[in-house]
C-alpha positions in Angstrom: 116.7 36.2 69.6 115.7 38.9 72.2 113.5 42.0 71.5 114.5 43.1 68.0 116.4 46.5 68.1 113.9 47.9 65.3 111.0 47.9 67.4 113.1 49.9 70.3 113.6 52.3 67.6 109.9 52.5 66.4 108.2 52.3 69.7 107.4 56.0 70.1 106.1 56.0 66.4 103.8 53.0 67.5 102.8 54.4 70.7 101.6 57.5 68.9 99.6 55.4 66.5 98.0 53.5 69.5 97.1 56.8 71.6 95.4 58.0 68.4 93.4 54.8 68.3 92.7 55.2 72.1 91.5 58.8 71.6 89.2 57.8 68.7 87.2 54.3 69.6 85.0 52.9 67.4 82.6 50.0 68.2 81.6 46.7 66.7 81.8 46.8 62.5 81.7 50.7 62.6 85.5 50.7 62.6 85.8 52.9 59.5 88.4 55.5 60.8 90.5 52.8 62.2 90.4 50.7 59.2 90.9 53.4 57.0 94.2 54.5 58.8 95.3 50.7 59.1 94.9 50.2 55.2 96.6 53.8 54.4 99.6 52.7 56.4 99.9 49.1 55.1 99.9 50.7 51.8 102.7 53.1 52.7 104.9 50.3 54.3 104.8 48.8 51.0 102.3 45.9 51.5 102.2 43.7 48.5 98.5 43.7 48.6 95.9 45.6 50.7 92.3 44.5 51.0 89.5 46.3 52.5 86.0 45.9 53.6 86.4 42.1 54.2 83.9 41.1 56.9 82.4 44.5 56.4 85.2 46.7 57.7 88.0 44.3 58.0 91.5 45.0 56.7 93.9 42.4 55.3 97.6 43.2 54.2 99.6 40.6 52.3 103.6 40.7 52.6 105.7 38.4 50.5 109.1 37.4 51.6 112.2 37.6 49.6 111.9 33.9 48.7 108.5 32.0 48.4 109.8 28.6 47.5 108.5 27.0 51.0 104.7 28.0 49.7 104.0 28.7 53.3 101.3 31.3 54.3 101.3 32.4 58.0 98.4 34.9 59.3 98.8 37.2 62.1 95.4 38.7 63.6 94.4 41.7 65.8 91.3 43.2 66.6 90.4 46.8 66.3 86.9 47.6 68.2 86.4 49.4 71.6 83.7 48.8 74.1 80.7 51.1 75.0 82.1 52.0 78.3 82.4 55.7 79.5 86.5 56.3 80.2 87.7 57.3 83.6 91.6 57.4 83.2 92.0 61.3 82.9 94.8 60.6 80.3 95.6 63.4 78.0 94.8 60.8 75.1 91.3 59.7 76.5 88.6 58.8 74.7 87.0 61.7 72.6 83.9 59.8 71.9 81.4 59.9 75.0 80.5 56.3 75.8 83.1 54.8 73.9 86.5 53.5 75.0 89.4 51.2 74.3 88.9 49.3 77.4 90.3 45.9 76.0 93.6 47.0 74.4 92.7 46.3 70.9 94.2 49.9 70.3 97.6 48.2 71.3 96.8 45.1 69.4 96.2 46.9 66.3 99.2 49.2 66.9 101.6 46.3 67.4 100.2 44.4 64.3 100.9 47.6 62.4 104.7 47.8 63.9 105.1 44.2 63.0 104.0 44.7 59.4 106.3 47.9 58.9 109.2 45.6 60.1 108.4 42.7 57.9 107.6 44.9 54.8 110.9 46.5 55.2 113.1 43.3 55.7 111.1 40.5 54.0 113.7 38.0 55.6 111.6 35.0 55.4 110.6 32.4 53.0 107.1 32.6 52.5 103.7 34.9 52.7 102.8 37.0 55.8 99.2 37.8 56.0 98.3 40.4 58.4 94.4 40.7 59.5 92.9 43.6 61.4 89.5 42.5 62.4 86.4 44.5 63.6 83.7 43.5 66.1 85.7 41.2 68.5 83.5 42.5 71.4 80.3 40.6 70.8 80.0 41.0 67.2 81.7 38.0 66.1 83.9 39.9 63.6 86.4 36.9 63.2 83.3 34.6 61.9 82.2 37.3 59.5 85.6 37.5 58.0 85.9 33.7 57.6 82.5 33.6 56.1 83.8 36.2 53.7 86.3 33.8 52.3 89.4 35.1 54.4 91.1 31.8 54.7 90.9 30.6 51.3 91.0 33.9 49.4 94.6 34.5 50.9 95.6 30.7 51.0 96.2 31.0 55.0 97.8 28.0 56.6 98.2 29.0 60.1 97.0 31.8 62.0 98.1 33.3 65.3 96.9 35.9 67.9 97.6 37.8 70.8 96.2 39.6 74.0 97.7 42.0 76.4 96.7 40.4 80.0 96.7 42.8 83.1 98.2 41.3 86.1 100.7 39.2 84.2 104.3 40.5 84.4 105.0 43.5 81.8 106.2 42.1 78.6 106.1 38.3 79.5 104.2 36.1 77.9 101.6 32.9 78.9 100.0 30.5 76.9 98.3 26.7 77.0 97.3 24.1 74.4 93.8 22.8 74.1 90.8 24.9 75.3 91.8 28.2 76.5 89.0 30.6 76.5 85.5 29.6 77.2 82.1 29.1 74.8 79.9 32.3 75.6 76.4 31.5 75.4 73.3 34.1 75.8 70.1 33.1 77.8 67.0 34.9 77.5 64.2 33.7 79.6 60.8 35.0 79.9 58.3 33.5 82.8 54.7 34.4 82.3 52.3 34.1 84.8 48.9 35.9 85.8 49.5 39.4 87.2 47.1 40.8 90.0 46.9 42.7 93.3 49.8 42.1 95.7 47.3 41.7 98.6 45.5 38.7 96.5 48.3 36.4 95.5 46.0 33.3 95.6 44.2 35.0 92.6 47.5 35.3 90.6 50.4 33.2 89.2 53.3 34.7 90.4 56.0 34.9 87.7 58.4 36.7 90.3 58.3 33.2 92.3 59.0 31.3 89.1 62.0 33.4 88.0 63.3 33.6 91.9 63.2 29.7 91.8 64.9 29.7 88.5 67.8 32.1 89.4 68.8 29.5 92.2 68.0 26.2 90.4 70.1 26.8 87.5 73.1 27.1 89.8 72.6 23.5 90.4 73.8 22.8 86.7 77.2 23.5 87.9 76.6 21.9 91.1 74.7 18.9 90.6 74.7 18.2 87.0 78.2 18.8 85.5 81.2 16.6 86.3 83.0 18.8 89.2 86.1 18.5 87.2 84.6 20.2 84.4 84.7 24.1 84.1 80.8 25.9 83.8 79.8 29.2 84.9 76.1 30.1 84.5 75.4 33.8 85.7 71.8 35.6 85.6 72.8 39.1 85.2 69.3 41.0 84.5 66.1 40.4 86.2 63.1 42.8 84.8 59.3 42.7 85.5 56.4 44.1 83.6 55.3 46.1 86.7 57.3 48.6 88.5 55.0 49.3 91.5 54.9 48.1 95.2 51.4 46.5 94.9 51.0 44.7 91.5 52.1 41.3 90.9 53.3 41.5 87.4 52.4 39.4 84.4 55.9 38.4 83.4 59.6 38.4 84.5 62.3 38.6 82.0 65.9 37.1 82.9 69.1 37.6 80.9 72.4 35.7 81.6 75.3 34.0 80.1 76.7 30.5 80.2 80.4 29.6 80.1 82.0 26.2 79.2 84.9 24.6 78.0 83.9 21.4 76.5 81.2 20.5 73.8 79.8 17.9 76.2 79.2 20.4 79.1 77.9 23.1 76.7 75.2 20.3 75.3 74.6 19.4 79.0 74.1 23.0 80.0 71.7 24.0 77.2 69.4 20.9 77.8 69.3 21.5 81.6 68.4 25.3 81.3 65.4 24.4 79.2 64.4 21.6 81.6 64.6 23.6 84.7 62.8 26.7 83.4 60.1 24.6 81.7 59.8 22.3 84.9 59.6 25.5 87.4 56.7 27.1 85.0 54.8 24.0 85.1 54.9 23.2 88.9 53.6 27.2 89.4 51.0 27.0 86.4 52.5 29.5 84.6 54.9 29.3 81.1 58.6 29.9 80.3 60.0 30.8 76.8 63.6 30.0 76.8 66.3 31.3 74.2 69.8 29.7 74.4 71.7 31.4 71.9 75.3 29.9 71.1 77.5 32.5 70.6 81.4 32.3 70.5 82.6 28.6 70.6 85.5 27.4 72.8 88.7 28.7 71.7 91.0 25.9 71.3 95.0 26.2 70.6 96.5 23.5 68.6 99.1 21.4 70.0 101.7 22.0 67.4 101.2 25.7 67.0 101.2 26.4 70.7 104.7 24.7 71.3 106.0 26.8 68.6 104.4 30.3 69.6 105.8 29.4 73.3 109.1 28.7 71.9 109.2 32.2 70.1 108.0 33.8 73.1 110.7 32.4 75.3 113.1 33.5 72.5 111.7 37.1 72.9 111.2 37.3 76.5 113.3 34.5 78.2 110.6 32.4 79.4 106.6 31.5 78.4 104.6 30.7 81.6 101.6 28.3 81.5 98.4 30.5 81.2 95.2 29.8 83.2 92.0 28.7 81.8 89.9 32.0 80.8 86.2 31.7 81.2 85.8 34.9 79.2 85.3 34.4 75.3 87.3 35.3 72.3 86.3 35.2 68.7 89.4 34.1 67.5 88.0 30.7 68.1 86.4 30.9 64.7 89.6 31.2 62.9 91.1 28.6 64.9 88.3 26.3 63.8 89.1 27.2 60.3 92.8 26.9 60.5 95.5 25.7 63.2 97.2 28.3 65.1 97.7 29.5 68.6 96.6 32.5 70.7 99.2 33.8 73.5 98.9 36.5 76.0 101.3 39.2 76.8 101.8 40.8 80.3 100.0 44.2 80.7 101.6 44.6 83.9 100.1 45.9 87.1 97.1 47.7 85.4 93.3 47.8 85.9 91.7 44.9 84.4 90.3 45.0 81.1 86.7 46.1 80.6 87.3 48.7 83.4 86.9 52.3 82.9 90.3 52.8 84.3 92.2 50.4 82.1 94.9 51.3 79.7 97.1 49.5 77.3 100.8 49.4 78.6 102.9 51.0 75.9 106.1 49.3 77.4 105.0 45.8 75.9 105.1 47.1 72.4 108.6 45.9 71.7 107.8 42.5 73.0 104.5 42.4 71.3 105.9 43.3 68.1 108.8 41.0 68.1 106.7 38.0 69.1 104.8 38.5 65.9 107.7 39.3 63.5 109.6 36.1 65.1 106.4 33.9 64.4 106.9 34.8 60.6 110.6 34.8 60.4 110.8 31.5 62.6 108.0 29.7 60.9 109.1 30.6 57.6 112.7 30.9 58.0 114.8 32.5 55.1 117.0 29.9 53.1 
């Protein structure tokens, strides 16, 4: 089954929704306008049930098929939030909110899932129940976790869950997926070295935290180069260095480091955490200072389930003619929480030759709307075929 004709007919309407979302980006859980529009449209489409406020500002729609003898319940998830980025696209529908931008395509994900919901509400050509999930706070807030903690899976009887993300650099409208670990765990580092400040001309009277921090920035890289199995993936990046002094002739009292650790297995994640503590505390002891290390486990590894991944790839092939093998991604994705609760799969749809996500010149490619909508609709119709 190629692209559904109905989505070609709806493309202009779905594009208009998407561009409206793009012009009015909202951050984290503060997706009140977006969620309100989503709920209003789901009701207008004729969804059997629409629930607001799950996971603070999440929206869930329930669409029952013409038959429900199978008892199956399949969920589709899109994210709604934007990023704290100043847009530089110059588009006539560019962000109207200073410092906020849909720089990851969540406006496109939301619009495409709305398009699929409209079609599925019209046709209901499946045996079972479809649940459409519109989630806030993917960009750092863990909105998927909060929705699950609010009882998302049990309340709606969800048995499987599927998600999609656009992917710049991949051919427009084509798909890519992989089974098993796909997106990395995204842990957060907050490290403070404390010494004894003093005059820069008399370093022997100080305990220099700058030296400690400098040693640590280098030594932490040995976690990847000397501690982890070379066949395993681990990335550690120190992204911020700040001292308690901002002058030329003062050795500061403390240095504050921020960073992130990305891994694709629980074993390497445990190793990285243990080594961060050991390295920082060891360096501080060597120089006579102290280290305070906070290692926060953020999003877990996102793991696609084998059976559902194979099925998702089959559907993608039926829509686009093929489905490529996706690379491992060291970025994070909080859909991981939903895949810990239920079996499912996450797929990439090509955004074409565009700026990368999280870039101020990024823009979702509206030409992929028919393919994205068709994939979501086919997931429901092929997983729960009408008798």
